[in-house]
C-alpha positions as CSV (number, residue, x, y, z in Angstrom):
1,M,-2.7,-6.5,-16.1
2,S,-2.0,-7.5,-12.5
3,F,-0.1,-5.4,-9.9
4,T,1.1,-5.9,-6.4
5,I,-0.5,-3.9,-3.6
6,L,1.4,-3.6,-0.3
7,Y,-1.0,-3.6,2.7
8,A,0.5,-2.7,6.1
9,E,-2.0,-3.8,8.8
10,D,-1.5,-5.4,12.2
11,E,-5.1,-6.8,12.5
12,E,-5.1,-10.3,11.0
13,N,-8.9,-10.1,10.5
14,D,-8.7,-6.9,8.5
15,I,-6.1,-8.6,6.2
16,V,-8.4,-11.6,5.7
17,F,-11.4,-9.4,5.0
18,L,-9.5,-7.3,2.5
19,E,-8.2,-10.5,0.7
20,L,-11.7,-11.8,0.5
21,A,-13.0,-8.5,-0.8
22,F,-10.3,-8.6,-3.6
23,K,-11.5,-12.1,-4.5
24,R,-15.2,-11.1,-4.5
25,A,-14.4,-8.1,-6.6
26,G,-12.7,-10.3,-9.1
27,S,-9.5,-8.3,-8.8
28,P,-6.5,-9.6,-10.6
29,H,-4.1,-7.9,-8.2
30,T,-1.9,-9.5,-5.6
31,L,-2.2,-8.3,-2.0
32,Q,1.1,-8.5,0.0
33,A,0.4,-7.9,3.7
34,V,2.9,-7.0,6.4
35,P,2.0,-6.7,10.1
36,D,3.7,-3.5,11.0
37,G,5.3,-0.3,9.8
38,E,8.9,-1.6,10.1
39,E,8.2,-4.5,7.8
40,A,6.5,-2.2,5.3
41,I,9.7,-0.2,5.1
42,E,11.8,-3.3,4.8
43,Y,9.5,-4.6,2.0
44,L,9.7,-1.3,0.0
45,G,13.5,-1.2,0.5
46,G,13.9,-4.8,-0.6
47,E,15.7,-5.6,2.6
48,G,16.0,-8.9,4.6
49,A,13.2,-11.4,3.8
50,F,11.9,-9.0,1.1
51,A,15.2,-8.9,-1.0
52,D,13.8,-11.3,-3.6
53,R,11.9,-9.0,-6.0
54,T,10.4,-12.0,-7.8
55,R,8.6,-13.1,-4.7
56,H,8.1,-9.5,-3.3
57,P,7.8,-7.1,-6.3
58,L,7.6,-3.4,-5.9
59,P,4.0,-2.4,-5.3
60,A,1.9,-0.2,-7.6
61,L,-0.1,0.9,-4.6
62,V,0.5,1.1,-0.8
63,L,-2.3,0.8,1.8
64,L,-1.4,1.8,5.3
65,D,-3.2,1.5,8.6
66,I,-2.4,4.3,11.0
67,N,-2.1,2.4,14.3
68,M,0.5,-0.3,13.9
69,P,3.3,-1.6,16.1
70,K,7.0,-0.7,15.6
71,Q,6.2,2.2,13.2
72,T,2.8,3.8,12.6
73,G,1.3,4.2,9.2
74,L,2.1,8.0,9.3
75,E,5.7,7.2,10.1
76,V,5.8,4.9,7.1
77,L,4.1,7.5,4.9
78,E,6.7,10.1,5.9
79,W,9.5,7.6,5.1
80,I,8.0,6.8,1.7
81,R,7.7,10.5,0.8
82,Q,11.4,11.1,1.7
83,Q,12.5,8.5,-0.8
84,S,12.8,10.0,-4.3
85,R,12.4,6.7,-5.9
86,F,8.9,6.4,-4.5
87,K,7.9,10.0,-5.4
88,S,5.0,8.9,-7.7
89,L,4.0,5.8,-5.7
90,P,0.3,6.1,-4.6
91,V,0.0,5.7,-0.8
92,L,-3.5,5.6,0.7
93,I,-4.3,5.5,4.4
94,L,-6.9,2.7,5.1
95,T,-7.9,3.0,8.7
96,S,-10.7,3.1,11.2
97,S,-9.5,6.3,12.7
98,T,-11.9,9.3,12.3
99,R,-9.6,11.6,14.3
100,P,-9.4,14.9,12.3
101,G,-5.7,15.2,13.4
102,D,-4.9,11.9,11.8
103,M,-6.6,13.0,8.5
104,E,-4.7,16.3,8.6
105,D,-1.4,14.6,9.3
106,A,-1.9,12.1,6.5
107,R,-2.6,14.8,4.0
108,R,0.3,17.0,5.3
109,L,2.7,14.0,4.9
110,G,1.6,13.3,1.3
111,A,-1.1,10.6,1.5
112,D,-2.9,10.4,-1.8
113,D,-6.2,9.5,-0.1
114,Y,-7.6,8.8,3.4
115,L,-10.1,6.0,3.4
116,L,-12.2,4.7,6.3
117,K,-12.4,0.9,6.6
118,P,-16.0,-0.1,6.0
119,S,-17.4,-2.7,8.5
120,D,-19.9,-4.0,5.9
121,P,-18.3,-6.7,3.6
122,L,-20.2,-5.5,0.6
123,Q,-18.9,-2.0,1.1
124,L,-15.4,-3.4,1.4
125,V,-15.9,-5.1,-2.0
126,E,-17.0,-1.7,-3.5
127,L,-14.0,0.0,-1.9
128,V,-11.7,-2.6,-3.7
129,K,-13.5,-1.9,-7.0
130,S,-12.9,1.8,-6.5
131,L,-9.2,1.2,-5.7
132,H,-8.9,-0.7,-9.0
133,D,-10.7,1.9,-11.0
134,R,-8.9,4.9,-9.5
135,W,-5.4,3.6,-8.8
136,L,-4.7,0.4,-10.7
137,T,-5.7,1.1,-14.3
138,E,-3.7,2.6,-17.0
139,P,-2.3,5.3,-17.2
140,R,-2.2,5.6,-13.4
141,A,-0.6,2.2,-12.8
142,P,3.1,2.0,-13.4
143,S,4.2,0.7,-16.8
144,N,6.5,-2.2,-17.0
145,A,9.3,0.1,-18.2
146,R,8.8,2.4,-15.2
147,R,8.6,-0.5,-12.8
148,A,11.9,-1.9,-14.3
149,K,13.5,1.5,-13.9
150,V,12.3,1.7,-10.2
151,E,13.8,-1.8,-9.6
152,E,17.0,-0.8,-11.3
153,I,17.3,2.2,-9.0
154,A,16.4,0.2,-6.0
155,N,19.1,-2.3,-6.8
156,T,21.8,0.3,-7.2
157,I,20.9,1.8,-3.8
158,K,21.6,-1.5,-2.0
């Protein structure tokens, strides 16, 4: 089964490296990348360019960098956790920040995990495999019925 993963990251190289790691890991999942926190919120809300849920399906997992323009990963995380429809959506911080304050804030705001971006490509492939095993396999991943219900709720909110 294939799921969509939303990746909010402003560094183009980090997006390319993660896409390559997904391919090398043999992952069946689709990575949808957005360059800032504002677009991450628009994507999740199905607004503007992201209104077509066929092209931009709701994600089964969200990966957030902390330091992004317009809205930070922590601000996006806080927004997600305020939306009842995304209560069970796994949100992981994927960052290079080792600041203890960032880690504490992420946990306080409801991040499901805090992961440091590996600089080694092989370690990045291993990270992708662990994401798959931990967050994108049944019963953790959303069922089609639950996804349909989430989409139905999202459509009634518009």
